[in-house]
N, CA, C and O atoms as CSV, one atom per row, in Angstrom:
chain,resi,resn,atom,element,x,y,z
A,1,ALA,N,N,0.725,-1.306,-0.053
A,1,ALA,CA,C,0.074,0.017,0.023
A,1,ALA,C,C,0.834,1.530,0.039
A,1,ALA,O,O,0.585,2.650,-0.407
A,2,LEU,N,N,1.778,0.966,0.725
A,2,LEU,CA,C,3.059,2.205,0.665
A,2,LEU,C,C,3.404,2.765,-0.526
A,2,LEU,O,O,3.281,3.947,-0.850
A,3,ALA,N,N,3.994,1.543,-1.385
A,3,ALA,CA,C,4.735,1.953,-2.259
A,3,ALA,C,C,3.070,2.547,-3.400
A,3,ALA,O,O,2.850,3.583,-4.026
A,4,ALA,N,N,2.623,1.854,-3.283
A,4,ALA,CA,C,1.372,2.635,-4.592
A,4,ALA,C,C,0.346,3.862,-3.926
A,4,ALA,O,O,-0.808,4.129,-4.262
A,5,ALA,N,N,1.241,4.540,-2.805
A,5,ALA,CA,C,0.676,6.106,-1.876
A,5,ALA,C,C,1.608,6.898,-2.385
A,5,ALA,O,O,1.310,8.010,-2.822
A,6,LEU,N,N,3.134,6.326,-2.395
A,6,LEU,CA,C,3.962,7.406,-2.543
A,6,LEU,C,C,4.687,7.641,-3.742
A,6,LEU,O,O,4.809,6.573,-4.342
A,7,PRO,N,N,5.336,8.791,-4.476
A,7,PRO,CA,C,5.373,9.540,-3.918
A,7,PRO,C,C,4.083,10.513,-3.593
A,7,PRO,O,O,3.447,10.727,-4.626
A,8,ALA,N,N,3.552,11.131,-2.479
A,8,ALA,CA,C,2.729,11.655,-2.252
A,8,ALA,C,C,2.711,13.248,-2.416
A,8,ALA,O,O,3.732,13.856,-2.096
A,9,LYS,N,N,1.695,13.895,-2.860
A,9,LYS,CA,C,2.329,15.426,-3.738
A,9,LYS,C,C,1.349,16.624,-2.434
A,9,LYS,O,O,0.126,16.749,-2.370
A,10,VAL,N,N,2.218,17.208,-1.713
A,10,VAL,CA,C,1.475,17.920,-0.878
A,10,VAL,C,C,1.502,19.737,-2.043
A,10,VAL,O,O,2.443,20.528,-2.112
A,11,LEU,N,N,0.745,19.794,-2.436
A,11,LEU,CA,C,0.477,21.109,-3.234
A,11,LEU,C,C,0.176,22.016,-2.226
A,11,LEU,O,O,-0.642,21.733,-1.350
A,12,PHE,N,N,1.186,23.853,-2.295
A,12,PHE,CA,C,0.882,24.647,-1.614
A,12,PHE,C,C,0.183,25.767,-2.676
A,12,PHE,O,O,0.190,25.846,-3.905
A,13,ALA,N,N,-0.432,26.607,-1.592
A,13,ALA,CA,C,-0.823,28.333,-2.527
A,13,ALA,C,C,0.377,28.819,-3.249
A,13,ALA,O,O,1.520,28.528,-2.897
A,14,VAL,N,N,0.007,29.781,-4.555
A,14,VAL,CA,C,1.185,30.787,-4.393
A,14,VAL,C,C,1.451,31.364,-3.432
A,14,VAL,O,O,0.637,31.614,-2.542
A,15,GLY,N,N,3.256,31.851,-3.424
A,15,GLY,CA,C,3.631,32.304,-2.675
A,15,GLY,C,C,3.226,31.864,-0.491
A,15,GLY,O,O,3.725,32.339,0.530
A,16,LYS,N,N,2.312,30.964,-0.679
A,16,LYS,CA,C,2.350,30.499,1.023
A,16,LYS,C,C,3.055,29.177,1.354
A,16,LYS,O,O,3.371,28.335,0.514
A,17,ASP,N,N,3.189,29.123,2.194
A,17,ASP,CA,C,4.448,28.237,2.786
A,17,ASP,C,C,3.302,27.504,4.210
A,17,ASP,O,O,3.943,26.774,4.966
A,18,GLY,N,N,2.370,27.595,4.433
A,18,GLY,CA,C,1.339,26.880,5.702
A,18,GLY,C,C,0.896,25.967,4.628
A,18,GLY,O,O,0.919,26.232,3.426
A,19,LEU,N,N,0.469,24.811,5.199
A,19,LEU,CA,C,-1.052,23.957,5.122
A,19,LEU,C,C,-1.912,23.915,4.411
A,19,LEU,O,O,-2.483,22.996,4.998
A,20,THR,N,N,-2.741,24.188,3.353
A,20,THR,CA,C,-4.124,23.716,3.023
A,20,THR,C,C,-4.644,22.682,3.518
A,20,THR,O,O,-3.903,21.801,3.954
A,21,ASP,N,N,-6.206,22.531,3.573
A,21,ASP,CA,C,-6.747,21.679,4.332
A,21,ASP,C,C,-6.472,20.575,3.548
A,21,ASP,O,O,-6.452,19.487,4.124
A,22,GLU,N,N,-6.195,20.626,2.027
A,22,GLU,CA,C,-5.994,19.455,1.287
A,22,GLU,C,C,-4.519,18.842,1.666
A,22,GLU,O,O,-4.308,17.742,2.177
A,23,ALA,N,N,-3.688,19.695,1.340
A,23,ALA,CA,C,-2.227,19.335,2.339
A,23,ALA,C,C,-2.170,18.757,3.324
A,23,ALA,O,O,-1.434,17.827,3.654
A,24,ARG,N,N,-3.116,19.387,3.971
A,24,ARG,CA,C,-3.156,18.457,5.701
A,24,ARG,C,C,-4.175,16.959,5.589
A,24,ARG,O,O,-4.366,16.475,6.704
A,25,LYS,N,N,-4.634,16.417,4.789
A,25,LYS,CA,C,-5.039,15.354,4.631
A,25,LYS,C,C,-4.094,14.883,3.636
A,25,LYS,O,O,-3.854,13.772,4.108
A,26,VAL,N,N,-3.535,14.949,2.795
A,26,VAL,CA,C,-2.405,14.323,1.997
A,26,VAL,C,C,-0.989,13.891,3.353
A,26,VAL,O,O,-0.205,12.957,3.183
A,27,VAL,N,N,-0.976,14.517,4.200
A,27,VAL,CA,C,0.066,14.344,5.016
A,27,VAL,C,C,-0.732,13.495,6.139
A,27,VAL,O,O,-0.003,12.622,6.610
A,28,ALA,N,N,-1.850,13.512,6.616
A,28,ALA,CA,C,-2.155,12.724,7.599
A,28,ALA,C,C,-2.345,11.232,6.385
A,28,ALA,O,O,-1.817,10.173,6.724
A,29,ASP,N,N,-2.752,11.271,5.670
A,29,ASP,CA,C,-2.173,9.790,4.729
A,29,ASP,C,C,-1.037,9.037,4.644
A,29,ASP,O,O,-0.748,7.862,4.419
A,30,ALA,N,N,-0.503,10.024,4.883
A,30,ALA,CA,C,1.057,9.386,4.516
A,30,ALA,C,C,1.259,9.293,5.734
A,30,ALA,O,O,2.085,8.399,5.920
A,31,ALA,N,N,0.963,9.711,6.581
A,31,ALA,CA,C,1.292,9.570,8.421
A,31,ALA,C,C,0.923,8.342,8.803
A,31,ALA,O,O,1.625,7.689,9.574
A,32,LYS,N,N,-0.495,7.777,8.189
A,32,LYS,CA,C,-1.280,6.756,8.085
A,32,LYS,C,C,-0.346,5.456,7.912
A,32,LYS,O,O,0.083,4.529,8.599
A,33,LEU,N,N,-0.298,5.825,6.892
A,33,LEU,CA,C,0.637,4.607,6.150
A,33,LEU,C,C,1.879,4.373,7.047
A,33,LEU,O,O,2.261,3.267,7.430
A,34,LEU,N,N,2.535,5.725,7.367
A,34,LEU,CA,C,4.055,5.262,7.681
A,34,LEU,C,C,4.098,4.796,9.257
A,34,LEU,O,O,5.007,4.335,9.947
A,35,ALA,N,N,2.903,5.073,9.492
A,35,ALA,CA,C,2.651,4.615,10.952
A,35,ALA,C,C,2.473,3.119,11.299
A,35,ALA,O,O,2.844,2.546,12.324
A,36,ALA,N,N,1.704,2.508,10.023
A,36,ALA,CA,C,1.364,0.566,9.901
A,36,ALA,C,C,3.244,-0.035,8.997
A,36,ALA,O,O,3.796,-1.135,8.987
A,37,GLU,N,N,3.611,1.162,8.457
A,37,GLU,CA,C,5.096,0.523,8.569
A,37,GLU,C,C,6.687,1.340,8.936
A,37,GLU,O,O,7.586,2.057,8.498
A,38,PRO,N,N,6.263,0.713,9.881
A,38,PRO,CA,C,7.484,1.537,10.908
A,38,PRO,C,C,8.689,1.604,10.558
A,38,PRO,O,O,9.372,2.487,11.076
A,39,GLY,N,N,9.408,0.529,9.407
A,39,GLY,CA,C,10.957,0.487,9.289
A,39,GLY,C,C,10.791,0.814,8.122
A,39,GLY,O,O,11.516,0.296,7.273
A,40,VAL,N,N,9.890,1.674,7.776
A,40,VAL,CA,C,10.056,2.479,6.272
A,40,VAL,C,C,10.378,4.199,6.569
A,40,VAL,O,O,9.488,4.821,7.148
A,41,LYS,N,N,11.699,4.972,6.150
A,41,LYS,CA,C,12.066,6.204,6.171
A,41,LYS,C,C,11.550,6.920,4.983
A,41,LYS,O,O,11.554,6.167,4.009
A,42,VAL,N,N,11.127,8.052,4.728
A,42,VAL,CA,C,10.765,8.470,3.828
A,42,VAL,C,C,11.749,10.175,3.610
A,42,VAL,O,O,11.939,10.992,4.510
A,43,THR,N,N,12.204,10.286,2.205
A,43,THR,CA,C,12.477,11.809,1.790
A,43,THR,C,C,11.536,13.045,1.741
A,43,THR,O,O,10.425,12.771,1.287
A,44,ILE,N,N,11.663,13.937,1.990
A,44,ILE,CA,C,10.850,15.221,1.552
A,44,ILE,C,C,11.365,16.329,0.999
A,44,ILE,O,O,12.088,17.053,1.684
A,45,SER,N,N,10.916,16.815,-1.071
A,45,SER,CA,C,11.724,16.987,-1.639
A,45,SER,C,C,10.674,18.537,-1.740
A,45,SER,O,O,9.477,18.394,-1.988
A,46,GLY,N,N,11.146,19.686,-1.566
A,46,GLY,CA,C,10.410,20.774,-1.959
A,46,GLY,C,C,10.755,21.033,-3.995
A,46,GLY,O,O,11.839,20.876,-4.558
A,47,PHE,N,N,9.653,21.377,-4.528
A,47,PHE,CA,C,9.685,22.516,-5.349
A,47,PHE,C,C,9.696,23.666,-5.810
A,47,PHE,O,O,8.717,24.402,-5.932
A,48,ALA,N,N,10.456,23.824,-6.006
A,48,ALA,CA,C,10.365,25.638,-6.760
A,48,ALA,C,C,10.124,26.192,-7.889
A,48,ALA,O,O,10.609,25.818,-8.956
A,49,ASP,N,N,9.289,27.206,-7.725
A,49,ASP,CA,C,8.760,27.935,-9.126
A,49,ASP,C,C,9.877,28.039,-9.906
A,49,ASP,O,O,10.925,27.845,-9.289
A,50,GLN,N,N,10.008,28.352,-11.394
A,50,GLN,CA,C,11.074,28.549,-12.165
A,50,GLN,C,C,11.035,30.275,-12.204
A,50,GLN,O,O,12.086,30.911,-12.279
A,51,SER,N,N,9.429,31.080,-12.133
A,51,SER,CA,C,9.393,32.196,-12.327
A,51,SER,C,C,9.694,33.320,-11.592
A,51,SER,O,O,10.230,32.811,-10.608
A,52,GLY,N,N,9.708,34.636,-11.395
A,52,GLY,CA,C,10.099,35.506,-10.561
A,52,GLY,C,C,11.639,35.230,-9.872
A,52,GLY,O,O,12.634,34.909,-10.523
A,53,ASN,N,N,11.586,35.438,-8.365
A,53,ASN,CA,C,13.362,35.619,-8.001
A,53,ASN,C,C,13.836,34.330,-7.506
A,53,ASN,O,O,13.420,34.018,-6.390
A,54,VAL,N,N,14.589,33.548,-8.075
A,54,VAL,CA,C,14.857,32.216,-7.428
A,54,VAL,C,C,15.436,31.966,-6.317
A,54,VAL,O,O,15.426,30.817,-5.875
A,55,THR,N,N,15.879,32.705,-5.836
A,55,THR,CA,C,16.872,32.601,-4.238
A,55,THR,C,C,15.426,32.434,-3.455
A,55,THR,O,O,15.260,31.442,-2.745
A,56,ALA,N,N,14.418,33.391,-3.594
A,56,ALA,CA,C,12.923,33.307,-2.893
A,56,ALA,C,C,12.475,32.597,-2.896
A,56,ALA,O,O,11.951,32.267,-1.831
A,57,ASN,N,N,12.272,31.657,-4.219
A,57,ASN,CA,C,11.671,30.452,-4.764
A,57,ASN,C,C,12.039,29.584,-3.745
A,57,ASN,O,O,11.220,29.243,-2.892
A,58,MET,N,N,13.285,29.158,-3.744
A,58,MET,CA,C,14.200,28.361,-3.029
A,58,MET,C,C,13.759,28.237,-1.917
A,58,MET,O,O,13.342,27.140,-1.546
A,59,GLU,N,N,13.737,29.515,-0.969
A,59,GLU,CA,C,13.553,29.610,0.561
A,59,GLU,C,C,12.541,29.081,0.797
A,59,GLU,O,O,12.453,28.059,1.477
A,60,LEU,N,N,11.266,29.888,0.101
A,60,LEU,CA,C,9.599,29.235,0.522
A,60,LEU,C,C,9.661,28.005,-0.103
A,60,LEU,O,O,8.547,27.785,0.373
A,61,SER,N,N,9.992,26.623,-0.942
A,61,SER,CA,C,10.226,26.019,-0.638
A,61,SER,C,C,10.976,25.282,0.365
A,61,SER,O,O,10.214,24.385,0.726
A,62,LYS,N,N,11.786,25.213,0.839
A,62,LYS,CA,C,12.063,24.748,1.703
A,62,LYS,C,C,11.566,25.048,3.011
A,62,LYS,O,O,11.729,24.316,3.988
A,63,ARG,N,N,10.853,26.325,3.007
A,63,ARG,CA,C,9.873,26.633,4.007
A,63,ARG,C,C,8.490,25.429,4.397
A,63,ARG,O,O,7.932,25.123,5.451
A,64,ARG,N,N,8.325,24.988,2.958
A,64,ARG,CA,C,7.762,24.676,2.546
A,64,ARG,C,C,7.666,22.974,3.108
A,64,ARG,O,O,6.628,22.423,3.473
A,65,ALA,N,N,8.800,22.459,3.065
A,65,ALA,CA,C,9.355,21.070,3.412
A,65,ALA,C,C,9.313,21.120,4.654
A,65,ALA,O,O,8.835,20.086,5.120
A,66,PHE,N,N,9.723,22.184,5.730
A,66,PHE,CA,C,9.781,22.042,6.886
A,66,PHE,C,C,8.041,21.849,7.466
A,66,PHE,O,O,7.485,21.153,8.316
A,67,ALA,N,N,7.702,22.669,6.679
A,67,ALA,CA,C,6.155,22.611,7.489
A,67,ALA,C,C,5.259,20.812,7.089
A,67,ALA,O,O,4.330,20.398,7.782
A,68,VAL,N,N,5.864,19.983,5.796
A,68,VAL,CA,C,5.623,18.493,6.028
A,68,VAL,C,C,6.342,18.171,6.788
A,68,VAL,O,O,5.841,17.268,7.458
A,69,ARG,N,N,7.307,18.412,7.092
A,69,ARG,CA,C,7.943,17.712,8.055
A,69,ARG,C,C,7.408,17.681,9.527
A,69,ARG,O,O,7.471,16.692,10.258
A,70,ASP,N,N,6.933,18.761,9.829
A,70,ASP,CA,C,6.290,19.446,11.139
A,70,ASP,C,C,5.282,18.969,11.054
A,70,ASP,O,O,5.024,18.525,12.173
A,71,ALA,N,N,4.159,18.676,10.108
A,71,ALA,CA,C,3.196,17.943,9.845
A,71,ALA,C,C,3.170,16.278,10.594
A,71,ALA,O,O,2.398,15.769,11.408
A,72,LEU,N,N,4.772,15.598,9.665
A,72,LEU,CA,C,4.580,13.948,10.249
A,72,LEU,C,C,4.977,14.127,10.935
A,72,LEU,O,O,4.748,13.079,11.537
A,73,LYS,N,N,5.989,15.132,12.100
A,73,LYS,CA,C,6.218,14.892,13.321
A,73,LYS,C,C,4.912,14.838,14.267
A,73,LYS,O,O,4.746,13.920,15.070
A,74,ALA,N,N,4.310,15.539,14.160
A,74,ALA,CA,C,3.040,15.932,14.958
A,74,ALA,C,C,1.756,14.857,14.384
A,74,ALA,O,O,0.652,14.915,14.925
A,75,ALA,N,N,1.916,14.276,13.703
A,75,ALA,CA,C,1.179,13.086,13.396
A,75,ALA,C,C,2.113,11.703,14.355
A,75,ALA,O,O,1.590,10.594,14.471
A,76,GLY,N,N,2.932,11.885,14.712
A,76,GLY,CA,C,3.831,10.782,15.081
A,76,GLY,C,C,4.821,10.471,14.301
A,76,GLY,O,O,4.936,9.270,14.547
A,77,ILE,N,N,5.636,10.727,13.510
A,77,ILE,CA,C,6.410,10.005,12.593
A,77,ILE,C,C,7.616,10.640,13.590
A,77,ILE,O,O,7.487,11.720,14.167
A,78,ALA,N,N,9.005,9.641,13.706
A,78,ALA,CA,C,9.849,10.209,14.499
A,78,ALA,C,C,10.849,10.865,13.296
A,78,ALA,O,O,11.075,10.399,12.179
A,79,GLU,N,N,11.322,11.997,13.858
A,79,GLU,CA,C,12.236,12.542,12.949
A,79,GLU,C,C,13.166,11.991,12.501
A,79,GLU,O,O,13.895,12.648,11.759
A,80,ASP,N,N,13.476,10.656,12.764
A,80,ASP,CA,C,14.940,10.342,12.489
A,80,ASP,C,C,14.402,9.123,10.998
A,80,ASP,O,O,15.161,8.490,10.266
A,81,ARG,N,N,12.878,9.154,10.975
A,81,ARG,CA,C,12.444,8.492,9.473
A,81,ARG,C,C,11.995,9.473,8.961
A,81,ARG,O,O,10.867,9.225,8.534
A,82,ILE,N,N,12.305,10.511,8.771
A,82,ILE,CA,C,12.333,11.708,7.811
A,82,ILE,C,C,13.295,12.739,7.271
A,82,ILE,O,O,13.431,13.750,7.959
A,83,GLU,N,N,14.088,12.633,5.981
A,83,GLU,CA,C,14.889,13.310,5.426
A,83,GLU,C,C,14.340,14.404,4.423
A,83,GLU,O,O,13.505,14.396,3.518
A,84,LEU,N,N,15.356,15.551,5.103
A,84,LEU,CA,C,14.876,16.568,3.796
A,84,LEU,C,C,16.079,16.425,2.759
A,84,LEU,O,O,17.150,15.829,2.875
A,85,LYS,N,N,15.443,17.316,1.500
A,85,LYS,CA,C,16.696,17.203,0.240
A,85,LYS,C,C,16.384,18.434,0.440
A,85,LYS,O,O,15.435,19.055,0.918
A,86,LYS,N,N,17.832,18.756,-0.237
A,86,LYS,CA,C,17.558,20.309,-1.147
A,86,LYS,C,C,16.347,20.527,-2.196
A,86,LYS,O,O,15.923,19.619,-2.911
A,87,PRO,N,N,15.817,21.918,-2.196
A,87,PRO,CA,C,14.913,22.153,-2.719
A,87,PRO,C,C,15.394,22.137,-4.339
A,87,PRO,O,O,16.420,22.635,-4.802
A,88,GLU,N,N,14.474,21.508,-4.955
A,88,GLU,CA,C,14.684,21.474,-6.921
A,88,GLU,C,C,13.832,22.177,-6.841
A,88,GLU,O,O,12.880,22.336,-6.077
A,89,THR,N,N,14.507,22.982,-8.371
A,89,THR,CA,C,13.665,23.509,-9.112
A,89,THR,C,C,12.515,23.328,-10.101
A,89,THR,O,O,13.047,23.613,-11.174
A,90,ALA,N,N,11.272,23.025,-10.344
A,90,ALA,CA,C,10.626,22.398,-10.966
A,90,ALA,C,C,10.348,22.781,-12.751
A,90,ALA,O,O,9.999,23.801,-13.347
A,91,VAL,N,N,10.669,21.539,-13.128
A,91,VAL,CA,C,10.969,21.410,-14.713
A,91,VAL,C,C,9.238,22.749,-15.133
A,91,VAL,O,O,9.412,23.948,-15.352
A,92,ALA,N,N,8.127,22.226,-15.133
A,92,ALA,CA,C,7.085,23.201,-15.088
A,92,ALA,C,C,7.004,24.813,-15.177
A,92,ALA,O,O,8.222,24.876,-15.342
A,93,GLY,N,N,6.678,25.942,-15.203
A,93,GLY,CA,C,6.681,27.461,-14.798
A,93,GLY,C,C,5.967,27.433,-13.563
A,93,GLY,O,O,6.067,26.617,-12.646
A,94,ALA,N,N,5.194,28.489,-13.671
A,94,ALA,CA,C,4.370,28.252,-12.564
A,94,ALA,C,C,2.849,27.669,-12.256
A,94,ALA,O,O,1.821,28.230,-11.877
A,95,SER,N,N,3.144,26.365,-12.568
A,95,SER,CA,C,1.687,25.001,-11.837
A,95,SER,C,C,1.969,24.824,-10.984
A,95,SER,O,O,3.076,25.008,-10.478
A,96,ALA,N,N,0.877,24.332,-10.481
A,96,ALA,CA,C,0.626,23.782,-8.959
A,96,ALA,C,C,2.051,22.603,-9.087
A,96,ALA,O,O,2.657,22.718,-8.021
A,97,ASP,N,N,2.491,21.959,-9.637
A,97,ASP,CA,C,3.368,20.799,-9.500
A,97,ASP,C,C,4.922,21.723,-9.251
A,97,ASP,O,O,5.915,21.012,-9.101
A,98,SER,N,N,5.087,22.912,-9.218
A,98,SER,CA,C,6.297,24.016,-8.981
A,98,SER,C,C,6.090,24.245,-7.655
A,98,SER,O,O,7.047,24.690,-7.022
A,99,ARG,N,N,4.992,24.032,-7.047
A,99,ARG,CA,C,4.412,24.759,-5.933
A,99,ARG,C,C,4.181,23.463,-4.830
A,99,ARG,O,O,3.253,23.588,-4.031
A,100,ARG,N,N,4.948,22.325,-4.784
A,100,ARG,CA,C,4.378,20.755,-4.454
A,100,ARG,C,C,6.142,20.643,-3.772
A,100,ARG,O,O,7.211,21.150,-4.112
A,101,VAL,N,N,5.577,19.401,-2.316
A,101,VAL,CA,C,6.781,18.926,-1.929
A,101,VAL,C,C,5.915,17.688,-1.853
A,101,VAL,O,O,4.730,17.405,-1.674
A,102,GLU,N,N,7.618,16.800,-2.181
A,102,GLU,CA,C,6.750,15.158,-2.536
A,102,GLU,C,C,7.115,14.508,-0.962
A,102,GLU,O,O,7.898,15.053,-0.184
A,103,ILE,N,N,6.674,13.749,-0.793
A,103,ILE,CA,C,7.110,12.597,0.265
A,103,ILE,C,C,7.167,11.202,-0.592
A,103,ILE,O,O,6.282,10.602,-1.202
A,104,ASN,N,N,8.931,10.845,-0.344
A,104,ASN,CA,C,8.701,9.894,-1.172
A,104,ASN,C,C,9.555,8.706,-0.062
A,104,ASN,O,O,10.341,8.994,0.840
A,105,ALA,N,N,9.031,7.145,-0.549
A,105,ALA,CA,C,9.665,6.571,0.790
A,105,ALA,C,C,11.056,6.110,0.514
A,105,ALA,O,O,11.381,5.862,-0.647
A,106,LEU,N,N,11.962,5.968,1.572
A,106,LEU,CA,C,13.291,6.002,0.679
A,106,LEU,C,C,13.914,4.543,0.462
A,106,LEU,O,O,13.629,3.616,1.220
A,107,LYS,N,N,14.656,4.425,-0.464
A,107,LYS,CA,C,15.231,3.274,-0.963
A,107,LYS,C,C,16.325,2.877,0.340
A,107,LYS,O,O,17.126,3.526,1.014
A,108,PRO,N,N,15.901,1.502,0.291
A,108,PRO,CA,C,17.083,1.226,1.475
A,108,PRO,C,C,18.107,0.654,1.033
A,108,PRO,O,O,19.044,0.394,1.788
């Protein structure tokens, strides 16, 4: 079930780093799956929009990744099971995918 559910995409509003209701649901669903498989670790990868100020976009992407990490921790997932990855620049311009954070199972 975990492999089919990940990567989970947590989408954010333009210019925001707070979790929306839909984003909270995605994180909660991922946390439930992780709770059922205690040996699995995840990576959290933020993606940044290519338009506008690249430095500001990368910083926003990092804050979004921290928000997802903190939500997973609040849901009971131990921090040692969560690995943050450096933000990546999205391929697309200003689409929703360029404002996402992905939760991926870490390959053993």
